[in-house]
N, C-alpha and C positions, 0 to 999 in steps of 0.2 A: 325046057324053059325057053320062051320066046326071047328074041334079041332085045325087044323093047323092054320087056320085064327085067332082063339082066341089067340094062342100062339104068333103069329106075332104082333097082336094088343097089347098084354100085354107087350111085349118087347119094342115096339115103345113108349108106355106110360112111361115106366121106363126110357128110354133114354131121352125122353122129360123132365121128372121131374128132372133128374140129370143135364141136360143142363141148364134148367131154374135156378136151385139152384146154379149152378156154376156161372152163370152170375150175379145173385142177390147178391151172397156172395163174389164175387171176390173183393179183396182189391184194393183200389185206393190210392196208397202211396202218391200221390200228394196233397191229401186233408187232412189237419190237421190244428189245431188251433196253430198258432205260439206261443201263450202265454203258451202252454202246454210243450214247450221245456224247460227243467230245465236249470238253470244257469250253464254255463261252458260246456254244451253239444252242439254238432254240428250235424245238420241234415245230415243223411247218407242214400243213396239209396242202397239197397242190390244188390250185384254184382259189385258195383263201386270199382275200384281199387284205393287204396290210394298209390300213387306213390311217393317214397322217393328220386327219382333222381332229378337232377338239373332242369329238365323241368317238374317236376311233381307237384302234388297238396298237398303234405303232410303238408305243413305249415298251410293249412286251418284246418287240423284236429289235428296236433301235433305241436304246436308252440315251438320255440326254447326257452324253459323256464328253462334250467339248467338240465332237465331230458332227454329231446330230444336235441341232439346236432345240431350245425349249418349245413348248406348245404355243401355237398361234391358232386363230379360229378355224382356218381351212387347210392349213399345211404346217409342215416343219421344214426347216432349212438345213442344208449341208453347210456347216460352219467351220470348215477346215479344208486343207488341201486334199485330204483323203477321208472317206467314210466307208463303212462296211456294214453288210448284213450277213450274219453267219447262221445258216439254216440247216437243220437236220431233217431230211425227207425220208421217212421209212419207205423202203422198196424203191428208192430213187436211183439206185445204181444201174447203169446201163440204159437209162431212159433218155429220150429226147424231151426237151422242155422249150416252151416259149416264155421268155421274160418280157414283162411289160412294166412301164413306169409312166405315170402322169405327172408332169413337172413343168416348171418354167425356169429358164436360166436367170441368174442374177449377174449382171455384167456391166462393164463400162459402156455407156451409150455409144461411144466411138467404135466399139468392137462389133456391136450389133447382135451378139449372142455370146454364150458361154460354152466353151468346148469341154465336154465331159467324156472321158474315156472310161469304159466299163470292162471289168475283168471278172471272169468266173473261174475260181480255183487257179488264179494267176495266169489264165489264158485270156487274151483280149478278145472280146466278143462284139464290141461296138465302139464307135467314135462319133459322138453326136455333137452338133452345134445347137444348143438349146436356146431358143428365143422365147417367144410368148408361150403360154401354157398349151401343151399338146401331149398326146400319148405317143410314146416311143416303144417299139417292140423289136425283139431280135431272137433268133433261134439259138438254143444252147444244145449242141450235138451230144449224143450219148457218150462219146469218147471222153468228154470232160467230166462226166459223172461216173467216176470209177468206183465210188462208194456212195454212201447215203448222205453225205454232207457237201454243202456248197457254200463257198465264201464269195459273195458278190461285193466287189470293191469299185468305188467310184473315185476317179482321179480328176480333180478340177484344175484346168490349165492356168487360169488367172483369177484366183479368189478376189472378190471385189469388196471394197469398203466405201460406202456412199457417204454423202455429206450429212444424211439424216439418220444413219445407222452405224454405230461403232463396231458392229460385228463384221467378221470376215465371212462373206457369203459366196456360195457357188450355185445353188439351185434351191428352189422352193418345191418340195415334193408333196403331192396330194395322195398318191396311192402307188403301191407296187404289188405285183402278183407274179406267180409262176404257174403256168399251165402244163401239165404232163401230157405229152402226145403219145397216148397209149397204143395207137394203131401200129406204129413201127415196132414197139417192144413186144406187143402181142404176136405179131407176125414172126418175129425172131424166136419167141418161146415155142409157138406152135410148130414151127419148122423143126426146131431142135428136138422137141418131144417126139414128133413123127419119126425123125431119123433114128433116135435112140430106142424108141419103144416098138415101132412097127416093123422097120426093115433093118434093124441092127446097125444103123448108121450108113447103110449102102443105098442112099437115095440122093438124087441131085436136089439141092435147095431150090424150090420153085419161086422163092421170093428174092427180090433184089434188096439185100440187106447191106450192101457195100456202099451205097450212095449216102452221103451226108446232107442234111438240110443246108440250103444256101443261106448265107448270112444276109440279114436285112441291111440295106444301105442306110 
């Protein structure tokens, strides 16, 4: 067999192995045991937008409980010192995520913005000074997602009561989303599968799986 033919055959085998591994290990988020959803958590599909407008779906995820305010035409407000979103994400364990929120701060004009600190499963992931409406994003590294549920908690530094609104307000939220970064997770799974199934675990990991995403400023 010619050297060129051997090389082509070798590359074809590698492509086939990677393709099969990807298909076998590809997550199926629709398959989960409903009893595994912790009390108080809501099933969430990565990429789904939690829409806080009047025609949106936010009440399914953030009930008006005194921490999340009632419905307004384009948004809902954080109406306490602390507010939470408790999400159950099938096959979310061990995955990297990008968290995004479109919101504006509600604050004393003398302060210029509202400081909002964000935690994921009690780990601080962001510290934002929210002013006018904008989109804020931050990476949630896989080490925070040890299982399939995540508690996003917002801490408001100085809840504000204006002259025209008796409520205690922190931020006006328009939408929230979590995007799953499948590339890193897929690389980890393919690498592990090759080690376990092809070479009995005696192969150097060709992927750099030790680095963590940098936190957004």
